[in-house]
C-alpha positions in Angstrom: 73.9 129.6 119.0 71.2 128.7 121.6 70.9 125.0 121.7 67.6 125.0 123.9 65.8 126.3 120.3 67.3 122.8 118.5 64.0 121.5 119.1 61.4 123.8 119.1 59.2 123.8 115.7 59.2 127.4 114.0 56.5 128.3 111.4 56.7 130.9 108.6 54.3 131.8 106.4 53.6 134.7 104.2 50.4 136.9 104.6 48.5 138.2 101.6 45.7 140.8 101.8 42.8 138.4 100.1 39.7 140.5 99.1 39.1 141.5 103.3 41.9 140.6 105.3 39.6 138.0 107.4 39.1 135.5 104.3 42.9 134.9 104.4 43.0 135.2 107.8 41.0 131.8 108.4 43.3 129.8 106.3 46.2 130.5 107.8 45.1 130.1 111.4 44.0 126.7 109.8 48.1 126.0 109.1 48.9 127.5 112.3 46.7 125.3 114.3 47.7 122.2 112.3 51.1 122.9 112.1 51.3 123.4 115.9 54.2 125.8 116.0 56.4 127.2 119.1 56.9 129.9 116.9 54.9 131.7 113.9 56.6 134.1 111.7 54.5 136.2 109.8 55.9 137.6 106.5 54.1 140.9 105.7 54.0 143.8 103.7 52.7 147.2 105.3 49.1 146.5 103.7 48.8 142.9 104.7 50.1 143.8 108.4 47.3 146.4 108.6 44.4 144.1 106.8 44.9 140.8 107.7 46.9 140.1 110.8 44.5 141.7 113.0 41.9 139.0 111.9 45.0 136.8 112.5 45.7 137.8 115.9 42.0 137.3 116.7 41.3 133.9 115.8 45.0 133.0 117.6 43.9 134.3 120.5 40.3 132.8 120.4 42.1 129.7 120.4 44.3 130.6 123.3 47.7 128.7 122.6 50.8 130.0 124.2 52.5 130.4 120.6 55.3 133.1 120.1 54.5 135.7 117.5 57.2 137.6 115.4 56.5 139.9 112.1 58.8 140.6 109.7 57.9 143.5 106.8 58.7 142.8 103.6 57.5 145.1 101.1 58.3 143.6 98.1 55.9 141.1 96.6 56.8 140.4 93.0 60.3 140.5 92.3 60.6 137.1 92.9 64.5 137.0 93.2 64.6 139.7 95.6 61.7 138.2 97.8 64.2 134.3 97.6 67.0 135.9 98.6 65.4 138.1 101.3 63.1 134.9 102.3 66.3 132.9 102.6 68.2 135.5 104.6 65.0 135.3 107.0 65.6 131.1 107.2 68.9 131.2 107.7 68.8 133.7 110.8 66.4 131.6 112.5 69.0 128.2 111.9 71.8 130.6 113.1 69.4 131.1 116.5 69.8 127.2 117.0 66.4 126.4 115.4 66.9 123.0 113.7 66.1 123.4 109.8 64.1 120.2 110.0 61.6 121.7 112.6 61.2 124.6 110.1 58.1 124.5 108.2 57.3 127.1 105.7 53.5 127.6 104.5 53.1 129.6 101.2 49.2 129.7 101.1 48.5 133.5 100.8 50.3 135.8 99.1 51.4 137.2 95.6 52.7 134.3 93.0 56.1 135.6 93.5 55.8 135.5 97.1 54.6 131.4 97.3 57.5 130.8 94.4 60.0 132.4 96.5 59.3 130.7 99.9 59.3 127.4 98.4 61.9 127.5 96.5 63.9 129.3 99.5 62.4 126.3 101.7 63.6 123.9 99.5 67.4 125.3 98.9 67.8 125.5 102.6 66.0 121.9 103.1 63.6 123.1 105.8 61.7 120.4 107.1 58.0 120.9 105.1 57.0 123.0 102.7 53.0 123.3 103.5 50.1 125.1 101.6 46.3 124.8 102.8 44.2 123.2 100.4 40.2 123.3 99.8 37.0 125.0 97.7 38.0 127.6 96.4 35.6 130.8 95.8 37.4 133.8 93.6 40.8 132.1 94.0 40.7 132.2 98.2 40.1 128.9 100.3 36.9 128.8 101.5 36.3 128.3 105.6 35.8 125.1 106.7 36.9 123.1 103.6 40.8 123.7 104.7 43.3 120.6 104.6 47.1 120.8 104.7 48.7 119.7 101.7 52.6 119.0 103.1 55.7 118.2 101.3 58.7 117.0 102.7 61.7 118.8 101.0 63.9 115.9 103.1 62.3 112.9 100.6 63.6 115.2 97.7 67.3 115.5 99.1 67.3 112.2 100.4 66.8 110.5 97.0 69.2 113.1 95.6 71.8 112.3 97.9 71.3 108.8 97.5 72.0 109.0 93.7 74.8 110.7 94.3 76.2 108.4 96.6 75.2 105.5 93.8 77.3 107.8 91.5 80.6 107.2 93.6 80.0 103.6 94.8 79.9 102.8 91.5 83.2 104.7 90.8 84.6 102.6 93.5 84.7 106.0 95.3 83.3 103.6 98.5 85.0 106.3 101.8 84.1 109.4 99.7 80.5 107.8 99.4 80.1 107.1 103.1 81.3 110.7 104.0 79.2 112.4 101.8 75.8 111.3 103.7 77.9 110.9 107.0 75.8 113.8 108.7 72.4 113.5 106.2 69.1 113.3 108.3 67.5 110.9 105.9 63.5 110.9 105.2 62.3 108.0 107.0 60.9 106.6 103.4 65.1 106.7 103.1 66.8 105.4 105.9 66.5 101.6 105.6 67.7 101.7 102.2 70.6 104.5 103.1 71.7 101.9 105.8 71.8 99.5 103.5 73.8 101.3 100.8 76.1 102.7 103.9 77.1 98.9 104.8 77.2 97.7 101.2 80.0 100.6 100.5 81.8 99.7 103.8 81.7 96.0 102.7 83.4 96.9 99.4 85.9 99.2 101.1 86.9 97.0 103.2 87.6 94.5 100.5 89.0 97.1 97.9 92.2 98.0 100.2 92.7 94.2 100.9 91.0 94.2 104.3 89.6 90.4 103.7 89.0 89.9 107.4 87.0 93.2 108.2 84.9 92.7 104.9 83.8 89.4 106.0 83.0 90.6 109.5 80.8 93.4 107.6 78.8 90.1 106.1 76.6 90.4 109.4 75.3 93.9 108.6 74.4 92.9 105.2 71.1 90.4 105.4 69.6 88.3 103.0 66.2 89.7 102.9 67.8 93.5 102.1 70.4 92.3 99.6 66.8 90.7 97.6 66.2 94.0 97.7 68.7 95.4 95.4 68.9 92.2 93.7 72.2 91.3 95.1 71.3 88.1 97.1 72.2 85.8 94.6 76.1 87.1 94.0 76.5 87.1 97.3 75.9 83.9 97.8 77.3 82.3 94.7 80.2 84.7 94.1 80.9 87.3 96.8 80.9 85.1 99.9 82.3 81.9 98.7 85.6 84.0 97.3 85.7 86.2 100.2 86.6 82.4 102.9 89.3 82.2 100.5 90.9 85.7 100.4 90.5 85.7 103.9 92.7 82.8 104.8 96.6 83.5 105.8 98.0 81.5 102.9 98.5 82.7 99.2 96.1 81.0 96.7 94.8 81.8 93.2 92.1 83.6 94.5 94.4 86.2 95.9 95.8 86.3 92.4 92.6 86.9 90.9 91.6 89.2 93.3 94.8 91.6 92.7 94.1 91.3 89.0 89.9 93.1 89.7 91.7 94.8 91.6 93.9 96.1 88.8 91.0 97.0 86.8 89.3 99.1 88.9 92.6 101.4 90.0 92.6 101.3 85.8 88.9 102.6 85.6 89.9 105.5 87.8 92.5 106.4 85.5 95.5 104.9 87.9 97.5 103.2 85.8 100.8 103.0 88.0 98.5 101.6 90.8 97.1 99.0 88.2 100.4 97.7 87.0 101.8 97.4 90.4 99.0 95.3 90.6 99.2 93.2 87.7 103.3 93.0 88.9 102.4 91.4 92.4 99.7 89.2 91.0 102.1 87.6 88.7 105.1 87.3 91.2 102.5 85.9 93.8 101.8 83.2 91.3 105.2 82.0 91.2 105.2 82.4 95.0 102.1 79.7 95.1 103.5 77.6 92.1 106.9 77.2 94.2 105.3 76.2 97.5 103.3 73.9 95.9 105.5 72.1 93.8 109.0 72.4 96.6 107.3 72.7 99.4 109.1 75.5 100.8 108.6 79.5 100.2 110.4 81.6 97.7 111.4 83.7 101.0 112.8 80.9 102.9 114.0 78.3 100.4 114.9 74.9 101.6 117.7 73.8 99.3 117.1 69.9 99.8 113.5 70.5 98.7 115.2 71.5 95.0 116.3 70.1 92.2 120.1 68.6 92.3 120.7 70.6 89.7 120.2 74.6 90.9 120.7 73.7 94.2 124.2 75.1 94.1 123.8 78.2 91.9 120.4 79.4 93.8 122.8 78.8 97.3 125.5 80.7 95.7 123.9 84.0 94.5 120.6 84.2 97.0 121.6 82.8 99.8 121.8 85.9 102.7 125.6 86.7 104.7 123.6 87.7 107.5 120.8 85.2 108.4 122.0 82.3 106.0 118.2 82.6 104.9 117.4 82.0 101.0 115.2 84.6 99.2 114.1 84.2 95.2 113.5 87.0 93.4 110.7 86.3 90.8 112.6 85.4 87.4 114.4 83.5 89.7 111.5 81.8 90.8 110.7 80.7 87.6 113.7 79.2 86.5 113.3 76.9 89.5 110.2 76.2 88.3 111.3 75.6 85.0 113.3 72.6 85.6 110.5 70.2 86.6 108.4 71.5 84.0 105.7 73.5 85.8 102.8 75.0 83.4 103.1 78.3 84.5 106.9 78.2 84.3 106.8 77.3 81.1 104.0 80.0 80.0 106.6 82.4 81.6 109.5 80.8 79.6 108.0 81.1 76.7 107.0 84.5 77.0 110.0 85.4 78.6 110.3 88.4 76.3 107.1 89.9 76.7 107.2 89.9 80.4 110.4 91.6 80.8 109.3 94.3 78.4 106.3 94.8 80.5 108.3 94.6 84.2 110.8 97.2 82.6 108.0 99.6 82.0 106.7 98.8 85.7 110.1 99.3 87.0 110.0 103.1 85.3 107.3 103.8 87.0 107.0 106.3 90.2 105.6 103.5 92.4 108.5 101.2 91.3 112.0 102.7 90.8 111.6 105.4 88.4 109.5 108.6 87.9 107.6 107.7 84.2 104.1 107.3 85.0 102.3 104.5 83.2 100.1 104.9 80.2 96.8 103.3 79.6 98.1 101.8 76.9 100.6 99.6 78.6 98.5 98.5 81.5 95.7 96.9 78.5 98.7 95.3 77.3 100.0 93.6 80.6 96.7 92.7 81.7 95.6 91.2 78.5 98.8 89.7 78.8 98.4 87.8 82.0 94.8 87.1 81.4 95.2 85.2 78.4 98.5 83.6 79.5 98.2 82.9 82.9 95.0 84.3 84.9 92.5 82.4 82.5 95.3 79.2 81.8 96.2 78.5 85.2 93.7 78.2 88.1 90.0 78.0 88.0 87.9 79.9 86.0 85.1 80.2 88.9 85.8 83.5 88.9 86.2 84.7 85.2 83.4 86.9 85.6 83.8 88.6 88.9 83.2 91.7 89.4 81.9 94.7 92.4 78.6 95.3 91.7 77.2 98.4 90.1 74.0 99.9 91.6 71.0 101.3 90.3 69.1 104.8 91.1 65.8 102.5 91.6 64.6 104.5 94.9 
């Protein structure tokens, strides 16, 4: 590939015959003059090469511009499919030579309807920079000299909108990294560039959050300006929900917001059909709730229990069963954590005890998951049962309801 060609402009145009050849040449010359390419490629038939091209070359010679002229003779003028394939191969040949497709212009001003349609379709398919057409007052179907004007369209704008639609679809499926990867090397049309940058920053933000990288997500907030968030109607949610919740989540200590977030995260995994992942998060949410309640009540952590802080009635049994012989630390599993909390009638522990059998059923199914100790995949029904159970018994009943309606945003395709 010749990198020296990368910034050169290429104009590829079909050359028809018209009535005399001269009538067509004026419109084509107008396009060349306005596009001002380094290279112009004439797609001709044998007839148009003899009838029209001499007139066009004469106009170019009078203009005096140093333009490299190339010809491609294609005799077919009516078979759209053949023409599309031949024109596509022609465009590809210039891309292979190192010409940036954004600097390639195709002009379909003259030629048969099949030729024009095929050049447009091949240009759109290969995402060239511009598809151009010379308009003007017509007589007998041909643009009259002196009335010409260029009507360019940018396929990049069409594909930019399409690309952002695909991005939004992936974003709404929580496939943030895939959405970012989709547009990573895409050259957006200027009309879409700012929106694309905003959506990519939004995807990076929620991708970090979704992977529990709360500090990274908080740092990425600086890329999400309020005026830009307002454009996509998210400014209010960031002010009232996302920022306040993230401030709590990025704290090092465990808190109820992290329990909430695990449950919200489990919903997202379930929406992807990842029920083993989802149930693992629900289990951790219940375990974390016990750890939070334990530390709040006894001023120590479940992985480093201070015996003196526990009720007298459980000290000896806890020390005997859960103290490590190697480091002398006392570490409590989830069920024992709630058992100890029950001795002081902790509200979460009371709920846990009242539903002990149901909880054991859920934990047993989780334990048979491939992400725990078994090889049995978790069914959708089990996730939903476990989720609804925790939501009704613990999630809504043991902490603040500020974020009960929390969810990651769903974007729209209003471009």
